[in-house]
N, CA, C and O of each residue as an XYZ file, in Angstrom:
292
protein
N      -9.015     15.017      5.798
C      -7.808     14.524      6.442
C      -7.382     13.241      5.727
O      -8.209     12.361      5.485
N      -6.106     13.134      5.392
C      -5.625     11.977      4.644
C      -5.487     10.743      5.541
O      -5.358     10.843      6.761
N      -5.520      9.591      4.896
C      -5.415      8.305      5.581
C      -4.135      7.617      5.092
O      -3.929      7.482      3.886
N      -3.280      7.185      6.014
C      -2.043      6.508      5.655
C      -2.185      5.014      5.889
O      -2.568      4.573      6.972
N      -1.867      4.237      4.849
C      -1.877      2.780      4.940
C      -0.486      2.347      5.380
O       0.509      2.749      4.777
N      -0.408      1.526      6.435
C       0.876      1.120      7.012
C       1.150     -0.357      6.779
O       0.233     -1.172      6.679
N       2.440     -0.682      6.697
C       2.845     -2.089      6.595
C       2.580     -2.777      7.927
O       2.716     -2.171      8.990
N       2.199     -4.045      7.858
C       1.905     -4.795      9.075
C       2.982     -5.823      9.399
O       2.883     -6.534     10.399
N       4.017     -5.906      8.553
C       5.087     -6.874      8.783
C       6.313     -6.465      7.989
O       6.249     -5.571      7.145
N       7.431     -7.124      8.265
C       8.652     -6.920      7.490
C       8.511     -7.738      6.212
O       8.236     -8.937      6.264
N       8.701     -7.082      5.050
C       8.512     -7.774      3.778
C       9.177     -6.996      2.659
O       9.520     -5.823      2.809
N       9.352     -7.675      1.534
C       9.823     -7.024      0.309
C       8.615     -6.548     -0.482
O       7.571     -7.201     -0.499
N       8.769     -5.397     -1.140
C       7.711     -4.905     -2.011
C       7.863     -5.640     -3.343
O       8.793     -5.379     -4.106
N       6.940     -6.560     -3.611
C       7.005     -7.376     -4.816
C       6.444     -6.635     -6.022
O       7.036     -6.656     -7.101
N       5.290     -5.975     -5.834
C       4.642     -5.280     -6.944
C       3.810     -4.120     -6.416
O       3.104     -4.250     -5.417
N       3.903     -2.989     -7.097
C       3.070     -1.828     -6.788
C       1.967     -1.799     -7.840
O       2.247     -1.665     -9.031
N       0.720     -1.925     -7.408
C      -0.392     -2.022     -8.349
C      -1.185     -0.723     -8.480
O      -1.972     -0.576     -9.415
N      -0.992      0.209     -7.570
C      -1.694      1.501     -7.624
C      -0.685      2.598     -7.915
O       0.522      2.414     -7.759
N      -1.200      3.737     -8.341
C      -0.334      4.899     -8.561
C      -1.045      6.153     -8.081
O      -2.265      6.167     -7.913
N      -0.275      7.193     -7.866
C      -0.861      8.456     -7.428
C      -1.912      8.890     -8.443
O      -1.687      8.845     -9.652
N      -3.062      9.310     -7.925
C      -4.160      9.750     -8.770
C      -5.232      8.698     -8.973
O      -6.336      9.011     -9.419
N      -4.912      7.432     -8.644
C      -5.903      6.358     -8.777
C      -7.020      6.541     -7.757
O      -6.776      6.940     -6.618
N      -8.246      6.245     -8.176
C      -9.386      6.196     -7.266
C      -9.508      4.765     -6.777
O      -9.493      3.828     -7.575
N      -9.627      4.594     -5.469
C      -9.702      3.255     -4.888
C     -10.924      3.117     -3.997
O     -11.462      4.096     -3.480
N     -11.339      1.878     -3.836
C     -12.421      1.500     -2.931
C     -11.809      0.644     -1.822
O     -10.708      0.120     -1.992
N     -12.495      0.494     -0.703
C     -11.975     -0.405      0.335
C     -11.739     -1.796     -0.260
O     -12.543     -2.297     -1.047
N     -10.635     -2.399      0.127
C     -10.214     -3.735     -0.303
C      -9.592     -3.780     -1.692
O      -9.265     -4.869     -2.163
N      -9.413     -2.640     -2.375
C      -8.625     -2.636     -3.611
C      -7.163     -2.864     -3.244
O      -6.696     -2.377     -2.215
N      -6.448     -3.597     -4.078
C      -5.035     -3.892     -3.813
C      -4.176     -2.697     -4.215
O      -4.259     -2.209     -5.342
N      -3.351     -2.231     -3.276
C      -2.425     -1.132     -3.527
C      -1.031     -1.652     -3.877
O      -0.388     -1.178     -4.814
N      -0.584     -2.636     -3.104
C       0.776     -3.168     -3.205
C       0.712     -4.648     -2.852
O      -0.134     -5.077     -2.069
N       1.618     -5.419     -3.442
C       1.761     -6.817     -3.041
C       3.134     -6.971     -2.404
O       4.159     -6.662     -3.012
N       3.134     -7.459     -1.159
C       4.369     -7.701     -0.429
C       4.718     -9.178     -0.513
O       3.850    -10.017     -0.756
N       5.997     -9.491     -0.310
C       6.453    -10.885     -0.284
C       7.234    -11.095      0.994
O       8.169    -10.356      1.304
N       6.831    -12.122      1.732
C       7.520    -12.477      2.966
C       7.453    -13.990      3.118
O       6.377    -14.583      3.029
N       8.594    -14.607      3.347
C       8.671    -16.059      3.532
C       7.995    -16.804      2.373
O       7.276    -17.782      2.579
N       8.244    -16.317      1.151
C       7.733    -16.919     -0.095
C       6.218    -16.865     -0.221
O       5.630    -17.594     -1.020
N       5.582    -15.994      0.572
C       4.135    -15.791      0.474
C       3.867    -14.386     -0.055
O       4.551    -13.436      0.326
N       2.880    -14.252     -0.926
C       2.463    -12.947     -1.426
C       1.334    -12.422     -0.547
O       0.336    -13.105     -0.315
N       1.514    -11.189     -0.062
C       0.545    -10.583      0.843
C       0.036     -9.279      0.222
O       0.801     -8.324      0.088
N      -1.249     -9.226     -0.159
C      -1.769     -7.977     -0.708
C      -1.992     -6.949      0.399
O      -2.458     -7.282      1.489
N      -1.655     -5.705      0.104
C      -1.949     -4.588      1.011
C      -3.140     -3.865      0.404
O      -3.080     -3.393     -0.732
N      -4.223     -3.782      1.167
C      -5.492     -3.282      0.646
C      -5.775     -1.851      1.102
O      -5.355     -1.422      2.176
N      -6.502     -1.130      0.245
C      -7.002      0.190      0.647
C      -7.999     -0.018      1.773
O      -8.818     -0.936      1.731
N      -7.923      0.828      2.764
C      -8.805      0.708      3.921
C      -9.999      1.651      3.833
O     -10.989      1.481      4.544
N      -9.896      2.651      2.952
C     -10.963      3.640      2.768
C     -11.121      3.916      1.276
O     -10.214      3.654      0.487
N     -12.274      4.445      0.904
C     -12.492      4.886     -0.475
C     -11.904      6.275     -0.643
O     -11.995      7.108      0.259
N     -11.302      6.524     -1.794
C     -10.744      7.844     -2.048
C      -9.743      7.830     -3.177
O      -9.769      6.952     -4.039
N      -8.855      8.819     -3.167
C      -7.846      8.973     -4.208
C      -6.460      8.787     -3.600
O      -6.132      9.386     -2.576
N      -5.659      7.955     -4.242
C      -4.271      7.766     -3.798
C      -3.519      9.050     -4.111
O      -3.432      9.458     -5.269
N      -2.976      9.686     -3.080
C      -2.231     10.928     -3.293
C      -0.734     10.689     -3.326
O       0.008     11.477     -3.913
N      -0.277      9.599     -2.695
C       1.164      9.337     -2.654
C       1.425      7.867     -2.354
O       0.775      7.268     -1.498
N       2.378      7.301     -3.066
C       2.881      5.965     -2.736
C       4.248      6.144     -2.112
O       5.097      6.845     -2.662
N       4.469      5.524     -0.981
C       5.704      5.715     -0.224
C       6.710      4.599     -0.467
O       7.791      4.619      0.122
N       6.385      3.615     -1.327
C       7.269      2.476     -1.567
C       7.456      2.263     -3.062
O       6.677      2.750     -3.882
N       8.508      1.524     -3.395
C       8.777      1.138     -4.773
C       9.108     -0.342     -4.800
O       9.534     -0.910     -3.795
N       8.910     -0.965     -5.957
C       9.212     -2.384     -6.086
C      10.670     -2.649     -5.735
O      11.562     -1.908     -6.148
N      10.905     -3.718     -4.966
C      12.254     -4.093     -4.560
C      12.671     -3.562     -3.198
O      13.664     -4.022     -2.636
N      11.932     -2.605     -2.662
C      12.260     -2.070     -1.344
C      11.823     -3.038     -0.248
O      11.020     -3.942     -0.477
N      12.371     -2.826      0.942
C      11.972     -3.591      2.122
C      11.196     -2.656      3.037
O      11.631     -1.539      3.314
N      10.037     -3.126      3.505
C       9.257     -2.356      4.479
C       9.285     -3.076      5.812
O       9.436     -4.296      5.875
N       9.138     -2.313      6.863
C       9.105     -2.861      8.215
C       7.729     -2.558      8.820
O       7.010     -1.688      8.329
N       7.379     -3.259      9.858
C       6.114     -3.058     10.542
C       5.942     -1.585     10.897
O       6.790     -1.006     11.576
N       4.855     -0.982     10.443
C       4.569      0.414     10.748
C       5.036      1.402      9.704
O       4.710      2.585      9.794
N       5.803      0.946      8.698
C       6.238      1.861      7.636
C       5.037      2.289      6.796
O       4.147      1.481      6.530
N       5.004      3.562      6.374
C       3.905      4.001      5.509
C       4.057      3.406      4.107
O       5.159      3.329      3.564
N       2.926      2.988      3.539
C       2.926      2.416      2.187
C       2.265      3.379      1.208
O       2.792      3.623      0.123
N       1.117      3.926      1.587
C       0.386      4.824      0.692
C      -0.425      5.814      1.509
O      -0.771      5.572      2.665
N      -0.717      6.945      0.863
C      -1.566      7.961      1.469
C      -2.801      8.109      0.575
O      -2.693      8.279     -0.639
N      -3.972      8.040      1.207
C      -5.242      8.145      0.479
C      -6.018      9.347      1.000
O      -6.147      9.542      2.209
N      -6.532     10.148      0.075
C      -7.416     11.269      0.430
C      -8.844     10.723      0.369
O      -9.377     10.504     -0.719
N      -9.470     10.502      1.540
C     -10.803      9.873      1.542
C     -11.868     10.752      0.906
O     -11.751     11.977      0.870
N     -12.905     10.098      0.409
C     -14.058     10.838     -0.138
C     -14.967     11.254      0.977
O     -15.994     11.887      0.733
């Protein structure tokens, strides 16, 4: 069963550091958000393979928006 990483606040997507097919461990950075001039890393919550990124650089995410989908190991 896949795991979806969700945004926890309203922010701009500053940088996407992961891509579909990447293998990640818990606490690996997937995306960096920017809010109120602060950079906020969005971390993988489980180990596995990134199957889909739901955001692109320059987009705005809101609380609860999906950021990435990970297929856990």
